[in-house]
C-alpha positions as semicolon CSV with decimal commas, in nm:
position;residue;x (nm);y (nm);z (nm)
1;X;1,301;-1,598;6,396
2;X;1,563;-1,449;6,116
3;X;1,551;-1,727;5,950
4;X;1,184;-1,729;5,936
5;X;1,205;-1,365;5,797
6;X;1,483;-1,395;5,536
7;X;1,221;-1,717;5,370
8;X;0,918;-1,480;5,374
9;X;1,169;-1,178;5,202
10;X;1,290;-1,430;4,938
11;X;0,924;-1,557;4,880
12;X;0,805;-1,229;4,826
13;X;1,113;-1,131;4,578
14;X;0,992;-1,457;4,392
15;X;0,699;-1,338;4,370
16;X;0,628;-0,972;4,341
17;X;0,768;-0,982;3,921
18;X;0,488;-1,261;3,875
19;X;0,277;-1,027;4,077
20;X;0,351;-0,739;3,807
21;X;0,293;-0,918;3,548
22;X;-0,029;-0,827;3,291
23;X;-0,212;-1,099;3,273
24;X;-0,449;-1,130;2,927
25;X;-0,760;-1,342;2,833
26;X;-0,747;-1,389;2,433
27;X;-0,943;-1,539;2,158
28;X;-0,823;-1,509;1,794
29;X;-0,964;-1,240;1,717
30;X;-0,895;-1,021;2,007
31;X;-0,545;-1,113;1,920
32;X;-0,564;-1,016;1,592
33;X;-0,742;-0,642;1,717
34;X;-0,443;-0,634;1,961
35;X;-0,190;-0,696;1,664
36;X;-0,297;-0,482;1,417
37;X;-0,321;-0,201;1,657
38;X;0,011;-0,242;1,829
39;X;0,247;-0,372;1,511
40;X;0,505;-0,077;1,466
41;X;0,578;-0,290;1,093
42;X;0,164;-0,219;0,983
43;X;0,223;0,177;1,111
44;X;0,513;0,192;0,922
45;X;0,320;0,098;0,611
46;X;0,047;0,327;0,726
47;X;0,275;0,601;0,726
48;X;0,391;0,462;0,369
49;X;-0,031;0,548;0,227
50;X;-0,014;0,890;0,407
51;X;0,325;1,026;0,252
52;X;0,129;0,900;-0,092
53;X;-0,170;1,079;-0,059
54;X;0,014;1,389;0,026
55;X;0,219;1,319;-0,320
56;X;-0,136;1,364;-0,441
57;X;-0,198;1,697;-0,355
58;X;0,160;1,819;-0,411
59;X;0,066;1,700;-0,805
60;X;-0,264;1,894;-0,792
61;X;-0,080;2,208;-0,664
62;X;0,071;2,178;-1,017
63;X;-0,273;2,279;-1,189
64;X;-0,314;2,641;-1,022
65;X;-0,104;2,927;-1,111
66;X;0,190;3,001;-0,839
67;X;0,271;3,298;-0,676
68;X;0,619;3,404;-0,608
69;X;0,814;3,674;-0,457
70;X;1,146;3,816;-0,523
71;X;1,271;4,134;-0,333
72;X;1,601;4,281;-0,400
73;X;1,874;4,524;-0,263
74;X;2,182;4,632;-0,534
75;X;2,435;4,867;-0,439
76;X;2,675;4,976;-0,732
77;X;3,038;5,086;-0,662
78;X;2,975;5,382;-0,917
79;X;2,653;5,520;-1,014
80;X;2,591;5,502;-1,409
81;X;2,709;5,780;-1,587
82;X;2,781;5,891;-1,919
83;X;3,155;6,059;-2,015
84;X;3,142;6,335;-2,165
85;X;3,549;6,337;-2,325
86;X;3,379;6,071;-2,561
87;X;3,130;6,329;-2,767
88;X;3,322;6,437;-3,099
89;X;3,278;6,794;-3,008
90;X;3,403;7,055;-2,761
91;X;3,133;7,070;-2,466
92;X;3,085;7,413;-2,331
93;X;3,241;7,551;-2,020
94;X;3,097;7,452;-1,702
95;X;2,932;7,088;-1,815
96;X;3,148;6,807;-1,609
97;X;3,328;6,576;-1,756
98;X;3,053;6,345;-1,676
99;X;2,700;6,334;-1,619
100;X;2,534;6,039;-1,375
101;X;2,209;5,881;-1,511
102;X;2,128;5,655;-1,234
103;X;2,204;5,560;-0,842
104;X;2,413;5,358;-0,644
105;X;2,129;5,235;-0,473
106;X;1,883;5,036;-0,635
107;X;1,532;4,867;-0,508
108;X;1,365;4,623;-0,684
109;X;1,023;4,390;-0,467
110;X;0,851;4,162;-0,743
111;X;0,573;3,931;-0,702
112;X;0,510;3,701;-1,013
113;X;0,246;3,473;-1,147
114;X;0,285;3,205;-1,315
115;X;0,033;2,981;-1,483
116;X;0,122;2,682;-1,683
117;X;-0,136;2,669;-1,976
118;X;-0,035;2,377;-2,167
119;X;0,314;2,107;-2,082
120;X;0,226;1,839;-2,287
121;X;-0,026;1,664;-2,027
122;X;0,258;1,634;-1,808
123;X;0,114;1,750;-1,514
124;X;-0,219;1,587;-1,583
125;X;-0,010;1,255;-1,632
126;X;0,194;1,324;-1,315
127;X;-0,124;1,367;-1,129
128;X;-0,234;1,040;-1,228
129;X;0,038;0,868;-1,133
130;X;0,057;0,987;-0,809
131;X;-0,310;0,867;-0,776
132;X;-0,230;0,485;-0,915
133;X;0,109;0,497;-0,673
134;X;-0,151;0,633;-0,373
135;X;-0,370;0,285;-0,454
136;X;-0,054;0,098;-0,522
137;X;0,090;0,210;-0,154
138;X;-0,295;0,098;-0,044
139;X;-0,283;-0,241;-0,106
140;X;0,081;-0,273;0,019
141;X;-0,037;-0,139;0,326
142;X;-0,359;-0,439;0,306
143;X;-0,089;-0,712;0,211
144;X;0,116;-0,603;0,538
145;X;-0,224;-0,621;0,764
146;X;-0,327;-0,990;0,579
147;X;0,093;-1,121;0,636
148;X;0,037;-0,990;1,000
149;X;-0,351;-1,165;1,040
150;X;-0,110;-1,451;0,928
151;X;0,147;-1,457;1,150
152;X;-0,098;-1,415;1,501
153;X;-0,278;-1,701;1,327
154;X;0,031;-1,922;1,341
155;X;0,142;-1,795;1,660
156;X;-0,166;-1,877;1,842
157;X;-0,243;-2,209;1,712
158;X;0,114;-2,282;1,796
159;X;0,043;-2,214;2,143
160;X;-0,288;-2,415;2,129
161;X;-0,073;-2,736;1,996
162;X;0,216;-2,685;2,293
163;X;-0,030;-2,652;2,546
164;X;-0,240;-2,979;2,410
165;X;0,135;-3,145;2,404
166;X;0,149;-3,054;2,773
167;X;-0,200;-3,198;2,867
168;X;-0,069;-3,528;2,699
169;X;0,263;-3,554;2,855
170;X;0,096;-3,498;3,214
171;X;-0,188;-3,772;3,162
172;X;0,112;-3,968;2,991
173;X;0,273;-3,959;3,311
174;X;-0,022;-4,021;3,516
175;X;-0,086;-4,336;3,392
176;X;0,235;-4,452;3,413
177;X;0,276;-4,335;3,762
178;X;-0,026;-4,559;3,814
179;X;0,091;-4,824;3,687
180;X;0,434;-4,791;3,842
181;X;0,267;-4,810;4,161
182;X;0,067;-5,131;4,047
183;X;0,420;-5,304;3,949
184;X;0,519;-5,200;4,279
185;X;0,275;-5,399;4,471
186;X;0,317;-5,649;4,208
187;X;0,676;-5,700;4,283
188;X;0,648;-5,757;4,666
189;X;0,373;-6,028;4,626
190;X;0,674;-6,172;4,382
191;X;0,438;-6,137;4,053
192;X;0,639;-6,013;3,835
193;X;1,022;-5,959;3,738
194;X;1,225;-5,673;3,901
195;X;1,334;-5,591;3,523
196;X;0,984;-5,507;3,482
197;X;0,992;-5,270;3,700
198;X;1,300;-5,124;3,604
199;X;1,156;-5,103;3,215
200;X;0,839;-4,881;3,402
201;X;1,093;-4,674;3,584
202;X;1,302;-4,597;3,273
203;X;0,988;-4,554;3,077
204;X;0,834;-4,308;3,387
205;X;1,122;-4,088;3,328
206;X;1,113;-4,041;2,995
207;X;0,763;-3,943;2,970
208;X;0,854;-3,700;3,245
209;X;1,119;-3,546;3,063
210;X;0,867;-3,498;2,753
211;X;0,685;-3,317;3,049
212;X;0,923;-3,092;3,124
213;X;1,009;-3,007;2,769
214;X;0,595;-2,982;2,695
215;X;0,613;-2,733;3,000
216;X;0,932;-2,523;2,777
217;X;0,763;-2,515;2,451
218;X;0,435;-2,374;2,628
219;X;0,650;-2,090;2,738
220;X;0,815;-2,030;2,423
221;X;0,513;-2,028;2,245
222;X;0,352;-1,764;2,422
223;X;0,656;-1,564;2,432
224;X;0,649;-1,581;2,075
225;X;0,305;-1,514;2,075
226;X;0,335;-1,203;2,294
227;X;0,602;-1,056;2,048
228;X;0,356;-1,113;1,735
229;X;0,065;-0,897;1,899
230;X;0,302;-0,648;2,012
231;X;0,247;-0,700;2,428
232;X;0,529;-0,736;2,621
233;X;0,691;-1,064;2,631
234;X;0,611;-1,132;3,022
235;X;0,244;-1,103;2,962
236;X;0,114;-1,429;3,094
237;X;-0,170;-1,514;2,805
238;X;-0,450;-1,718;2,805
239;X;-0,591;-1,836;2,523
240;X;-0,989;-1,895;2,515
241;X;-0,973;-2,127;2,204
242;X;-0,913;-2,507;2,176
243;X;-0,815;-2,672;1,907
244;X;-1,118;-2,821;1,699
245;X;-1,200;-2,942;1,394
246;X;-1,453;-2,708;1,161
247;X;-1,580;-2,798;0,835
248;X;-1,331;-2,640;0,565
249;X;-1,466;-2,379;0,353
250;X;-1,666;-2,474;0,069
251;X;-1,501;-2,374;-0,262
252;X;-1,290;-2,622;-0,513
253;X;-0,953;-2,563;-0,664
254;X;-1,057;-2,306;-0,940
255;X;-1,268;-2,104;-0,770
256;X;-1,035;-2,039;-0,506
257;X;-0,740;-1,966;-0,799
258;X;-0,992;-1,695;-0,943
259;X;-1,033;-1,573;-0,598
260;X;-0,729;-1,504;-0,516
261;X;-0,643;-1,297;-0,857
262;X;-0,926;-1,145;-0,823
263;X;-0,899;-1,025;-0,473
264;X;-0,514;-1,042;-0,352
265;X;-0,381;-0,679;-0,288
266;X;-0,088;-0,797;-0,399
267;X;-0,254;-0,807;-0,783
268;X;-0,398;-0,494;-0,696
269;X;-0,101;-0,294;-0,603
270;X;0,095;-0,423;-0,892
271;X;-0,250;-0,339;-1,158
272;X;-0,192;0,026;-0,998
273;X;0,187;0,064;-1,043
274;X;0,146;-0,067;-1,416
275;X;-0,111;0,213;-1,453
276;X;0,224;0,447;-1,315
277;X;0,423;0,326;-1,525
278;X;0,255;0,346;-1,817
279;X;0,139;0,724;-1,766
280;X;0,546;0,759;-1,673
281;X;0,598;0,665;-2,039
282;X;0,362;0,935;-2,145
283;X;0,531;1,161;-1,967
284;X;0,859;1,118;-2,098
285;X;0,717;1,148;-2,441
286;X;0,583;1,471;-2,341
287;X;0,915;1,632;-2,341
288;X;0,899;1,632;-2,760
289;X;0,571;1,838;-2,678
290;X;0,648;2,252;-2,632
291;X;0,502;2,430;-2,314
292;X;0,347;2,767;-2,297
293;X;0,311;2,916;-1,999
294;X;0,148;3,270;-1,923
295;X;0,345;3,504;-1,643
296;X;0,279;3,793;-1,513
297;X;0,521;4,062;-1,259
298;X;0,405;4,323;-1,052
299;X;0,686;4,546;-0,968
300;X;0,783;4,789;-0,681
301;X;1,109;4,901;-0,745
302;X;1,333;5,253;-0,713
303;X;1,465;5,447;-0,783
304;X;1,177;5,559;-1,060
305;X;1,153;5,590;-1,437
306;X;1,331;5,950;-1,500
307;X;1,631;5,793;-1,194
308;X;1,457;5,988;-0,901
309;X;1,507;5,846;-0,540
310;X;1,116;5,752;-0,573
311;X;0,923;5,372;-0,546
312;X;0,706;5,343;-0,835
313;X;0,505;5,047;-0,983
314;X;0,499;4,839;-1,293
315;X;0,363;4,518;-1,475
316;X;0,393;4,364;-1,735
317;X;0,296;3,996;-1,907
318;X;0,431;3,732;-2,087
319;X;0,339;3,406;-2,300
320;X;0,623;3,221;-2,298
321;X;0,659;2,936;-2,532
322;X;0,923;2,657;-2,484
323;X;1,036;2,333;-2,706
324;X;1,299;2,079;-2,698
325;X;1,448;2,067;-3,065
326;X;1,764;1,888;-3,005
327;X;1,918;1,716;-2,736
328;X;2,170;1,479;-2,881
329;X;1,833;1,211;-2,854
330;X;1,813;1,233;-2,475
331;X;1,431;1,225;-2,453
332;X;1,474;0,959;-2,720
333;X;1,706;0,722;-2,407
334;X;1,491;0,829;-2,099
335;X;1,164;0,728;-2,301
336;X;1,314;0,395;-2,372
337;X;1,412;0,333;-2,001
338;X;1,031;0,414;-1,908
339;X;0,903;0,143;-2,175
340;X;1,188;-0,110;-2,041
341;X;1,060;-0,064;-1,684
342;X;0,682;-0,098;-1,795
343;X;0,809;-0,413;-1,976
344;X;0,999;-0,542;-1,677
345;X;0,649;-0,472;-1,408
346;X;0,429;-0,644;-1,656
347;X;0,680;-0,989;-1,698
348;X;0,676;-0,896;-1,285
349;X;0,308;-0,909;-1,315
350;X;0,284;-1,264;-1,471
351;X;0,523;-1,415;-1,266
352;X;0,318;-1,293;-0,960
353;X;-0,047;-1,416;-1,034
354;X;0,175;-1,745;-1,161
355;X;0,300;-1,767;-0,821
356;X;-0,009;-1,702;-0,650
357;X;-0,144;-1,965;-0,855
358;X;0,099;-2,194;-0,707
359;X;0,084;-2,096;-0,397
360;X;-0,328;-2,146;-0,379
361;X;-0,288;-2,506;-0,504
362;X;-0,006;-2,558;-0,269
363;X;-0,279;-2,428;0,004
364;X;-0,592;-2,564;-0,110
365;X;-0,387;-2,946;-0,119
366;X;-0,250;-2,907;0,215
367;X;-0,621;-2,848;0,377
368;X;-0,742;-3,159;0,223
369;X;-0,409;-3,348;0,352
370;X;-0,489;-3,201;0,653
371;X;-0,869;-3,315;0,637
372;X;-0,781;-3,621;0,543
373;X;-0,500;-3,683;0,850
374;X;-0,775;-3,556;1,073
375;X;-0,983;-3,834;1,025
376;X;-0,728;-4,082;0,986
377;X;-0,563;-3,981;1,361
378;X;-0,905;-3,975;1,522
379;X;-0,949;-4,284;1,370
380;X;-0,604;-4,440;1,529
381;X;-0,639;-4,272;1,871
382;X;-0,971;-4,403;1,910
383;X;-0,826;-4,738;1,832
384;X;-0,516;-4,676;2,050
385;X;-0,713;-4,582;2,314
386;X;-0,985;-4,922;2,290
387;X;-0,601;-5,129;2,242
388;X;-0,457;-4,967;2,610
389;X;-0,749;-5,020;2,805
390;X;-0,764;-5,361;2,683
391;X;-0,393;-5,470;2,714
392;X;-0,413;-5,291;3,086
393;X;-0,713;-5,487;3,189
394;X;-0,534;-5,853;3,008
395;X;-0,241;-5,733;3,235
396;X;-0,456;-5,711;3,569
397;X;-0,541;-6,058;3,480
398;X;-0,249;-6,180;3,399
399;X;-0,275;-6,265;3,032
400;X;-0,029;-5,939;2,919
401;X;0,326;-5,827;3,015
402;X;0,444;-5,546;3,121
403;X;0,583;-5,483;2,830
404;X;0,261;-5,514;2,648
405;X;0,111;-5,223;2,858
406;X;0,421;-4,988;2,823
407;X;0,386;-5,058;2,426
408;X;0,033;-4,975;2,439
409;X;0,113;-4,653;2,658
410;X;0,350;-4,536;2,452
411;X;0,115;-4,595;2,133
412;X;-0,188;-4,435;2,275
413;X;0,065;-4,102;2,341
414;X;0,143;-4,131;1,972
415;X;-0,151;-4,120;1,898
416;X;-0,220;-3,842;2,127
417;X;0,035;-3,606;2,030
418;X;-0,037;-3,686;1,622
419;X;-0,437;-3,596;1,648
420;X;-0,312;-3,248;1,803
421;X;-0,083;-3,196;1,542
422;X;-0,337;-3,265;1,239
423;X;-0,580;-3,050;1,448
424;X;-0,329;-2,811;1,462
425;X;-0,214;-2,798;1,084
426;X;-0,556;-2,872;0,996
427;X;-0,654;-2,495;1,154
428;X;-0,319;-2,330;1,028
429;X;-0,395;-2,472;0,661
430;X;-0,752;-2,280;0,645
431;X;-0,571;-1,972;0,772
432;X;-0,319;-1,997;0,515
433;X;-0,607;-2,096;0,197
434;X;-0,784;-1,811;0,304
435;X;-0,469;-1,602;0,323
436;X;-0,366;-1,738;-0,017
437;X;-0,728;-1,659;-0,161
438;X;-0,717;-1,273;0,036
439;X;-0,959;-1,317;0,201
440;X;-0,848;-1,370;0,538
441;X;-1,045;-1,178;0,825
442;X;-0,885;-1,377;1,090
443;X;-1,279;-1,470;1,245
444;X;-1,223;-1,806;1,286
């Protein structure tokens, strides 16, 4: 009884982790949706967009009057006074040697309003810079989304490919076990040599090892897939889709390149970055222009104008103009730096477009190659299946050797693997072309 109890306890301990695992049945579209919701890197990119939008509000506030308050309390060591000893004539009797003309304690409460009138268009250009940078961050966010979508697609197709490889390895094991069973019967009847039986056993061991590797590959692919979509790595995922061949996108290479240069978020982000840098040059140049500012103050002070210990109110208005006359070339060098940054970014923009053109070309040609490989692998698979069927039939009739059957079996397994690989590469090639063109939607 204690042995039975121990066995039950061990079974429960092994089974509890499996019972606690989350199970998910997903297609590609649902996988992408989950990844977009749970991605930490995408959330960080979204925060950058919100930060850039907040800068727009800050830049907009510079157009409006700024109101501030300054309150002070000052205590002097000695109250202000006039010394009678400094007068050139003697003072009448009874006049103190010094006459106090102020108080030790001074209070001042000032509310100021400042309104920029003309700043050399620095405020306007600063506002435009913040808007352009916010647009650039938005397209950087779109790029991060498209990169994540491609990562999910790659992980998804890796799982499908690993599962198909596992099916092929299981079929190979079943075929070799059936063939070995026939060989054992023939060996008992003295129809084959022991060496043929040993060859079959060796090949069966090899395909069983391949099956073990395929099982581990499925587990690793699913774990990686869970990591990409942002779910627990121990989640049991079941993919609804299968590797299949669908029609390629109806587009030629020139159209694909034109679409990419128009739709890629990197291109749009770079264009807005260039606009921001152009305005930065204008901002540095504006330091040569005068700044005109209207300033108004409302004061509440103590003591009053007659030096009585009373509060009094006053106001003043100032129209201030400030202009840079000579700064030893500081503004000139700042402007030169801004121009050089702009030129660097323009070169980077041209490099980006060249890189996108190359990327689209490679993705397009890879898709064409993958398409041809699928067709060739389908034909090869059909021939391998027919070859295995004919060879096995001949072997039963004594017209083929055991080695012929083993070779035909290995050839069939290899043809199945190549067909699965071709299908996976084809589907992934479509996803990469869509990403290169900037049109990935993850709906396939």
